[in-house]
N, C-alpha and C positions, 0 to 999 in steps of 0.2 A: 664314817669312820669318826670323825672331829665334829659331830653335831650337824643342823639344819643350816645355820648361819655362815657355816665357811662357803667363799667362793674358791670355785675349781682352781683358778689362777693361784689362789692364794696358796695352794699345798705344795710342797715338793717333793719329786718321785726321783727315788734313788735304785737304780738298778745295780746289783752286785752279781759280779761272774766271778767264781773262784775255785778251786780245789777245795772240797769239802773238809770241814772241819772235824767230823767223826772219822774215827777207823773203820775202813769198810772192807778189809782186806779179807775179813773171817766171811762176809758175803758172798765177795765172787769167789772164792775159794771153796765155796760151798756150791755154788753155781758153775763153777768151774769142772766139778764131778762129773758131770753130763757130758758127755764125750763132742755132742754136737753145740755147745754153745762156745762162745768166745768173745771177748770184749774187743771191739774194736776202738772204742774211743773211750779213755778210762773216764771215769764220773768228775763231772763239772756240776757245782752248786750254783742256782740263780736263786737269788732272792731279790723280792722288790718291796722297798719301805715308803713310807709316807708320813712327811713330817710337817706339821702346823706349829708355829710357834715354838714351844719346848716341848712339844709332845710327837713322837715318833713311834710307829706304828706298822708290824708287820704285815704287808698284803697277802695272804695267804690263799685266797680263792678268789675268782674272777669271773666277771659276768658273761665273758667271750673268749676263745680261745686266744692264746697269746702266745706268738709264734716265737722260738730260741733256733737260731741259725749255728749249728758246730760244724767247724772245718773236720772235714777226714783225713787222715794222715797219707801222707803222697805215696806212702809204699804198700797202704791198705788197697785192697782189691772192693771197688765199690759195687762189685756183683755180689760180695760175700757181706751184705749187710739186711738184715731181715728187720729189725725195726729199732725205736727209741724203747729204753724202759724208763723207769722212774722207781730211786730206791727210796722207801720209806725211812723213819727212823729206827722201825721195828726189825729193818732187814728183810722187808719182805719186797718185792719187786713186781712192778705191775707193767705192763704194756701202754704206751702213750702213741697216740698218731703220728708218724715218721714217716716221709718221704725224703728220698735223696735226689739233688737234684744239682745242677751244672750250672756254675756263674763264673763268667772269665777265665773257661777251664779248668778249676780247680772245683772238685765233690764236696757237695755240704751234706748234710742231713738237716732237713727242716722238722722241729720237732715244736707240735702244737699242743699246750696243755692249759686246765683251767683253774691250775694250780701252782704255787712254787714246789720247787724239789729240788733233791740229786737226781740229775740226769747222766744216763750211760748210751753207747750205740753199740748193738748186741749182732753177731750172727746165730742162729739159733733153726737152724733149717729142720723139717721135721715132715712124712711123709707117713699117713698113716695106711697101715696095712691092706684094709678093706675099702679104701679111697680108690685105689689102683682102676683105672677105666670108668670110675662112676663119672656121670654125667659133673659134678660139681667138686670135681676130685683138687681142680685149681683153686677154688674157693676155701674149700676145707681145708688144704695142706697152708695155705697163705696165712687163714684164721688162726690155726694150730702154730703155726711158726713164730708167728704174731705174740703166741700167747691171750690171744681172745678167746678162741674155741679149746675145750679138753677134751682129749679122748675118755673113752670107758674101759682102757686097762687092755695089756696087751697088746699094744701097738694099734689098736682099731681105734674107728670112731664112731661106727654102728651108725652110716649117714639117714639110713632110710628110716629109723627110731622115732616115733613122736618125740617133739620136745617139751619138758614140763615148763611151770612157770619161774620155778626158780632157776632153772638152766638157762632161758632166757632171758632173766634179770641178768644172769651171769655174764652172758655173752654180749647183753649190749652195753653195760655198764663197762668191763672191760675193752671192748670196740672203742668205746668213746673216752676211754683215758681215765675214767673218773676214780677217785680214790674211794674203796668202802669205807664206810662210816660207823663206826661204832658206837654203841647208845642204842635207846630201845626201841625195839619195833613197834609199828602201830596198829600192829596186825594180831589176830588170837590165831594160832598155829603156826607161828615162827619164835622160836626160841632163842636166847640169844648166843648159845653155844652152838647152834644148827650152822653148817658150812655153810651154807647161802643168806644168814642174817644180815652180815653186813651190806652184798649187794642189794638185798631186797629192801633195803632202808636207804641207800643211795640212791635206787631207782625212783623209791618215794619222795625222796626229798628234791631231787630232780624235776619232778614230775611226769616221770616216764610211766612208773605203772601205779594204780590204784586198787584196794580190795575189793572185796563184793559188800552189798548192802549190809549185810549180818556181819562187818568187822574181819572177815575173813581173809585171808592172801591164797589160800589153797596151794600151796607152793609145790605141790605132787601132780596136781592136776596137767594134765597136757593142754597147750594152750593151742588155743586156733587162728586158723588164719588173719581173718578179721582183727582178732585181738592182735596180733603181733604186727599188723599193719597198721593199724592207730599207733602203738608203742613207737613206730619207726617214724611216722609222720610227727610226733612229739620231738623226735629226737632230732627232727629235721629243722625244728625252730630252735634248737641248741647250738647245730654245726652251723647255722646261718641260712640255710635252705627254705625258699618259700614253703609254707606246709598251710596256706590257707586258702580253702576252697569253699566257696560256697557253694548251699543245698542245693540249687540250681543247676549251677556247673560240675555240681559231683554226678547228679542226675543222668547228665547228658555224657558224663564221661564214663559212666558205667553202664548205659544203655546197649553198648556191643558185646557185651556178656551175657550170655544166655540165661543165668543166675543172678544177674544184677537185683531180682525182688527181694535174693534170698540176702541179702547182705542188710546186718542193722541198722536200723534209722542212726543212733549213736556213731555208727563205725564208717559212715557214708563218706564224709568229708576225708578222712583219715586215709582211709583206701583210694579215694580218689587221687589225695595230695602224694602216695606213694607210687601209684600207675604215672599220674603226671612227670613226677620226675625222675622216671626210668629205674625207679628200685626195686618196686614189686611187679609184680606182675600176672596175668592167670595162668591155669594148667594148659597143657596141651589139647585140650577137648573143651578149648573156648571157654572155660568157666571158672570163676574167680575161689569157688569152693572154699567159700567165708567160713564156715561151721566146722570144716574139716580140719584135723589136726595139722599143725606143722612139721616138717620133718628136722631133724637137726641139720642136714645139710642144707634145706631152704633157708633154714635160719642163717647159717653161716653164708650163706650167697647174701642175702638182703642185707645183713648188716656192712658185711666187705662194700657193697654195691652204695650202701649209706656214705660211707668212709672215703670211695671213690670221689663221688659225685659232689661231694663236701670239699674235694683238694686235699683230703686229710692225710689220705695215703697215695 
């Protein structure tokens, strides 16, 4: 922020917590049109600034999750809290990893974020029609309620359909609470106006997803299970989980699976890291099925487990 010769102890950090200076009534009026959406805690703005000498800069992005603890009103039902949201200057809202805790008999929402923003706590229950009775029903509905996983229309989720690379980029970026970034997308096949352009760029900027050797991203291509597992391992590094597994350790860990030999060499450590953390697992037949398409339900489950194992939700 101030150059390489400045010592950390010479920088003054200021944290401001206040009501938003901008008028958000229009944003919440629009959200309120959804009968399942309710504001539990009104918006609060968190701002971190750093000062050295006569220069002050806003710290808008952090290298690790910063926790904000927001008190839940005593007359609110803590059982009717879905998640925290960040409100962007353009009025868009996004999920931020949130869990409700009890401190000295009072309920609080612990919001963890990698950016400064305006935050609110909401109730947004969602139940997809075609998830009823499905093995992943709880995870799918939880991710939907948190605005991490989107449906396919008509109240359905299509849990058993394969998920595309663009859709997976969206669910991992939303799950981690990252803000989709505008700008040039460094891949062919992704245009700035595409719905997934922002999440693809953000996934790339945070080192979660890469393109192919020919420079393409192939957003509509089905993502494989081993590709998804490697992305989860990269996300573990962001959330603070140990994701460093040596090739030797990986071979030992994967040896119990019947198709371990089918795991690509570049994916072994990532697959093993996810299995070791209890985030990903094999299928019922004792196979990793590394080259199979991962389903929309499986994607919702592993992203939810990532957030749970990381203590973010």
